[in-house]
C-alpha positions as a Python dict, from the first residue, in 0.01 Angstrom:
ca = {
    (1, 'M'): (0, 0, 0),
    (2, 'S'): (-219, -238, -201),
    (3, 'E'): (-212, -238, -580),
    (4, 'Q'): (-568, -105, -574),
    (5, 'F'): (-443, 236, -449),
    (6, 'T'): (-103, 268, -616),
    (7, 'E'): (-232, 545, -845),
    (8, 'L'): (-447, 713, -581),
    (9, 'R'): (-407, 1092, -564),
    (10, 'I'): (-506, 1190, -214),
    (11, 'G'): (-562, 1552, -314),
    (12, 'D'): (-843, 1441, -543),
    (13, 'L'): (-1030, 1302, -242),
    (14, 'V'): (-1040, 1626, -42),
    (15, 'L'): (-1398, 1741, 20),
    (16, 'Y'): (-1342, 2021, 272),
    (17, 'K'): (-1050, 2189, 446),
    (18, 'N'): (-956, 2488, 658),
    (19, 'N'): (-720, 2559, 947),
    (20, 'Q'): (-919, 2341, 1187),
    (21, 'L'): (-1051, 2047, 985),
    (22, 'I'): (-1004, 1842, 671),
    (23, 'A'): (-1240, 1586, 516),
    (24, 'F'): (-1186, 1322, 250),
    (25, 'N'): (-1404, 1097, 35),
    (26, 'K'): (-1260, 761, 144),
    (27, 'P'): (-1264, 492, -124),
    (28, 'S'): (-1376, 143, -25),
    (29, 'G'): (-1090, -86, 72),
    (30, 'L'): (-880, 188, 233),
    (31, 'G'): (-858, 177, 613),
    (32, 'V'): (-914, 499, 805),
    (33, 'Q'): (-614, 445, 1032),
    (34, 'P'): (-322, 201, 1057),
    (35, 'D'): (-405, -158, 1153),
    (36, 'K'): (-233, -495, 1164),
    (37, 'T'): (-182, -491, 786),
    (38, 'D'): (119, -319, 629),
    (39, 'S'): (-92, -108, 396),
    (40, 'K'): (-110, 269, 412),
    (41, 'S'): (-421, 414, 572),
    (42, 'L'): (-624, 724, 489),
    (43, 'L'): (-472, 887, 798),
    (44, 'D'): (-119, 819, 669),
    (45, 'L'): (-199, 968, 330),
    (46, 'A'): (-391, 1262, 481),
    (47, 'E'): (-96, 1356, 703),
    (48, 'I'): (140, 1346, 406),
    (49, 'Y'): (-100, 1570, 215),
    (50, 'S'): (-149, 1809, 508),
    (51, 'H'): (219, 1815, 615),
    (52, 'S'): (103, 1781, 975),
    (53, 'K'): (-31, 1539, 1233),
    (54, 'L'): (-406, 1485, 1223),
    (55, 'N'): (-656, 1357, 1477),
    (56, 'V'): (-909, 1086, 1393),
    (57, 'V'): (-1259, 1219, 1467),
    (58, 'H'): (-1465, 915, 1364),
    (59, 'R'): (-1422, 590, 1174),
    (60, 'L'): (-1565, 421, 868),
    (61, 'D'): (-1548, 49, 791),
    (62, 'R'): (-1274, -45, 544),
    (63, 'P'): (-1513, -187, 277),
    (64, 'A'): (-1740, 121, 295),
    (65, 'S'): (-1681, 457, 127),
    (66, 'G'): (-1758, 821, 194),
    (67, 'V'): (-1695, 1119, 422),
    (68, 'V'): (-1419, 1092, 680),
    (69, 'L'): (-1332, 1398, 889),
    (70, 'F'): (-1000, 1470, 1064),
    (71, 'A'): (-919, 1747, 1312),
    (72, 'K'): (-605, 1954, 1266),
    (73, 'T'): (-600, 2100, 1617),
    (74, 'R'): (-672, 1982, 1969),
    (75, 'T'): (-941, 2248, 2009),
    (76, 'S'): (-1130, 2137, 1700),
    (77, 'L'): (-1100, 1772, 1807),
    (78, 'V'): (-1252, 1848, 2147),
    (79, 'S'): (-1534, 2047, 1985),
    (80, 'I'): (-1628, 1780, 1733),
    (81, 'N'): (-1601, 1501, 1990),
    (82, 'E'): (-1839, 1692, 2216),
    (83, 'Q'): (-2085, 1731, 1929),
    (84, 'F'): (-2071, 1356, 1865),
    (85, 'R'): (-2139, 1285, 2233),
    (86, 'E'): (-2433, 1525, 2234),
    (87, 'R'): (-2562, 1381, 1904),
    (88, 'R'): (-2538, 1717, 1727),
    (89, 'V'): (-2347, 1562, 1437),
    (90, 'A'): (-2581, 1439, 1164),
    (91, 'K'): (-2450, 1126, 988),
    (92, 'T'): (-2632, 1026, 670),
    (93, 'Y'): (-2549, 711, 476),
    (94, 'L'): (-2669, 548, 156),
    (95, 'A'): (-2705, 170, 150),
    (96, 'V'): (-2787, -56, -143),
    (97, 'V'): (-2972, -358, -5),
    (98, 'Q'): (-3083, -695, -134),
    (99, 'N'): (-3445, -678, -19),
    (100, 'R'): (-3685, -387, 5),
    (101, 'P'): (-3790, -341, 369),
    (102, 'E'): (-4156, -383, 461),
    (103, 'K'): (-4182, -16, 559),
    (104, 'D'): (-4060, 271, 342),
    (105, 'E'): (-3966, 467, 655),
    (106, 'D'): (-3884, 334, 998),
    (107, 'T'): (-3669, 372, 1308),
    (108, 'L'): (-3480, 60, 1409),
    (109, 'V'): (-3381, -7, 1769),
    (110, 'H'): (-3166, -309, 1849),
    (111, 'F'): (-2908, -416, 2101),
    (112, 'I'): (-2562, -475, 1957),
    (113, 'T'): (-2311, -728, 2083),
    (114, 'K'): (-1965, -747, 1932),
    (115, 'D'): (-1748, -1054, 1877),
    (116, 'G'): (-1401, -903, 1867),
    (117, 'R'): (-1238, -1229, 1759),
    (118, 'K'): (-1455, -1249, 1448),
    (119, 'N'): (-1489, -870, 1405),
    (120, 'L'): (-1864, -923, 1386),
    (121, 'S'): (-2163, -762, 1554),
    (122, 'S'): (-2508, -906, 1620),
    (123, 'A'): (-2826, -696, 1641),
    (124, 'K'): (-3104, -837, 1858),
    (125, 'D'): (-3445, -702, 1955),
    (126, 'A'): (-3402, -789, 2323),
    (127, 'D'): (-3146, -634, 2555),
    (128, 'L'): (-2859, -870, 2622),
    (129, 'P'): (-2574, -874, 2874),
    (130, 'Q'): (-2304, -637, 2744),
    (131, 'G'): (-2539, -529, 2464),
    (132, 'Q'): (-2534, -165, 2351),
    (133, 'K'): (-2848, 10, 2236),
    (134, 'A'): (-2831, 89, 1864),
    (135, 'E'): (-3070, 322, 1684),
    (136, 'L'): (-3105, 442, 1327),
    (137, 'S'): (-3378, 562, 1095),
    (138, 'Y'): (-3407, 493, 724),
    (139, 'T'): (-3603, 612, 423),
    (140, 'Y'): (-3655, 415, 101),
    (141, 'R'): (-3516, 614, -196),
    (142, 'G'): (-3586, 387, -494),
    (143, 'S'): (-3508, 65, -678),
    (144, 'I'): (-3316, -49, -984),
    (145, 'D'): (-3321, -401, -1123),
    (146, 'R'): (-3303, -620, -810),
    (147, 'Y'): (-3149, -368, -569),
    (148, 'H'): (-3299, -105, -341),
    (149, 'L'): (-3155, 219, -204),
    (150, 'L'): (-3202, 332, 155),
    (151, 'E'): (-3105, 666, 308),
    (152, 'V'): (-2994, 601, 665),
    (153, 'Q'): (-2968, 848, 952),
    (154, 'L'): (-2733, 705, 1211),
    (155, 'I'): (-2843, 804, 1561),
    (156, 'T'): (-2596, 602, 1766),
    (157, 'G'): (-2250, 487, 1659),
    (158, 'R'): (-2192, 118, 1727),
    (159, 'H'): (-1956, -133, 1568),
    (160, 'H'): (-2087, -229, 1222),
    (161, 'Q'): (-2422, -86, 1331),
    (162, 'I'): (-2585, -16, 994),
    (163, 'R'): (-2465, -346, 851),
    (164, 'A'): (-2591, -547, 1148),
    (165, 'Q'): (-2924, -367, 1188),
    (166, 'L'): (-3020, -383, 821),
    (167, 'A'): (-2925, -751, 814),
    (168, 'A'): (-3145, -806, 1120),
    (169, 'I'): (-3452, -691, 924),
    (170, 'G'): (-3365, -908, 623),
    (171, 'C'): (-3198, -633, 418),
    (172, 'P'): (-2825, -715, 394),
    (173, 'I'): (-2609, -463, 211),
    (174, 'K'): (-2487, -553, -138),
    (175, 'G'): (-2150, -727, -119),
    (176, 'D'): (-2158, -767, 258),
    (177, 'T'): (-2119, -1143, 292),
    (178, 'K'): (-2023, -1101, 658),
    (179, 'Y'): (-2381, -994, 724),
    (180, 'G'): (-2574, -1223, 496),
    (181, 'F'): (-2542, -1100, 137),
    (182, 'A'): (-2506, -1400, -96),
    (183, 'R'): (-2186, -1298, -277),
    (184, 'S'): (-1908, -1046, -242),
    (185, 'N'): (-1835, -759, -478),
    (186, 'R'): (-1533, -815, -702),
    (187, 'D'): (-1330, -547, -525),
    (188, 'R'): (-1447, -668, -180),
    (189, 'S'): (-1631, -341, -122),
    (190, 'I'): (-1979, -314, 21),
    (191, 'H'): (-2243, -74, -108),
    (192, 'L'): (-2249, 143, 203),
    (193, 'H'): (-2155, 508, 152),
    (194, 'A'): (-2112, 777, 419),
    (195, 'W'): (-2297, 1036, 213),
    (196, 'K'): (-2327, 1344, 436),
    (197, 'L'): (-2177, 1472, 759),
    (198, 'A'): (-2315, 1786, 925),
    (199, 'F'): (-2172, 1963, 1230),
    (200, 'D'): (-2115, 2305, 1384),
    (201, 'H'): (-1783, 2464, 1288),
    (202, 'P'): (-1556, 2468, 1597),
    (203, 'V'): (-1469, 2836, 1557),
    (204, 'S'): (-1752, 3014, 1374),
    (205, 'G'): (-2035, 2795, 1503),
    (206, 'E'): (-2187, 2788, 1154),
    (207, 'R'): (-2351, 2465, 1042),
    (208, 'V'): (-2134, 2279, 791),
    (209, 'T'): (-2260, 1998, 568),
    (210, 'I'): (-2009, 1789, 374),
    (211, 'Q'): (-2137, 1562, 99),
    (212, 'A'): (-1933, 1289, -71),
    (213, 'P'): (-1998, 1200, -437),
    (214, 'L'): (-2095, 839, -498),
    (215, 'P'): (-1821, 593, -601),
    (216, 'P'): (-1775, 531, -977),
    (217, 'D'): (-1953, 198, -980),
    (218, 'P'): (-2222, 63, -1217),
    (219, 'V'): (-2481, 14, -941),
    (220, 'W'): (-2421, 353, -781),
    (221, 'N'): (-2422, 511, -1129),
    (222, 'A'): (-2760, 354, -1203),
    (223, 'F'): (-2911, 500, -887),
    (224, 'L'): (-2755, 838, -967),
    (225, 'E'): (-2906, 832, -1315),
    (226, 'A'): (-3246, 754, -1166),
    (227, 'D'): (-3209, 1020, -895),
    (228, 'P'): (-2970, 1306, -985),
    (229, 'S'): (-3025, 1466, -643),
    (230, 'L'): (-2778, 1208, -506),
    (231, 'N'): (-2505, 1412, -673),
    (232, 'P'): (-2376, 1716, -474),
    (233, 'A'): (-2371, 1926, -792),
    (234, 'A'): (-2745, 1872, -831),
    (235, 'E'): (-2827, 2044, -501),
}
């Protein structure tokens, strides 16, 4: 495990839990599941915390932060996966971008192609061979200094979709040098936060909304000061 997470207390990251599901507020830099590195993943730590095997429901890029949901049972996994396929899961992100988009609200439709060797996706207006349709909508939330905050509703779930689509309209995410931002953040994070996840509970059917507090970062803190509604406690 990297030095960055040596003092991490996984219990402090729990946002929601019951017999079927458990959700965490993933810090940037922590992978959701094991990869080619030797570092511990959120899944590893979550299984230690839960004393049981967990099922990965969805993924979140390593440099991003926010809500990650795991299923504790096969039944709950099947239910949530079905909701993702039917687009009944609402995925809301916050992104700090370099440039304010021309429109304060818009729906973006691109076609994504992935370069697995470079772990990079490209978003183009025209359909391309092997391209996957990618769709999201965004709303401008405000500005501080030279940065701008967008609330993003993810409609499809493609590789690096938000990063690639926002870069395609000239709005790269702060710290995301892979997609055109000028310089990286010191901790190699990007200012993309999986803010809310809403779904129907696998057993009760009740609508559940999980919201992840913003990371303790000067830029996020400045936006929170300007707009306290970004904090779950303010709702």
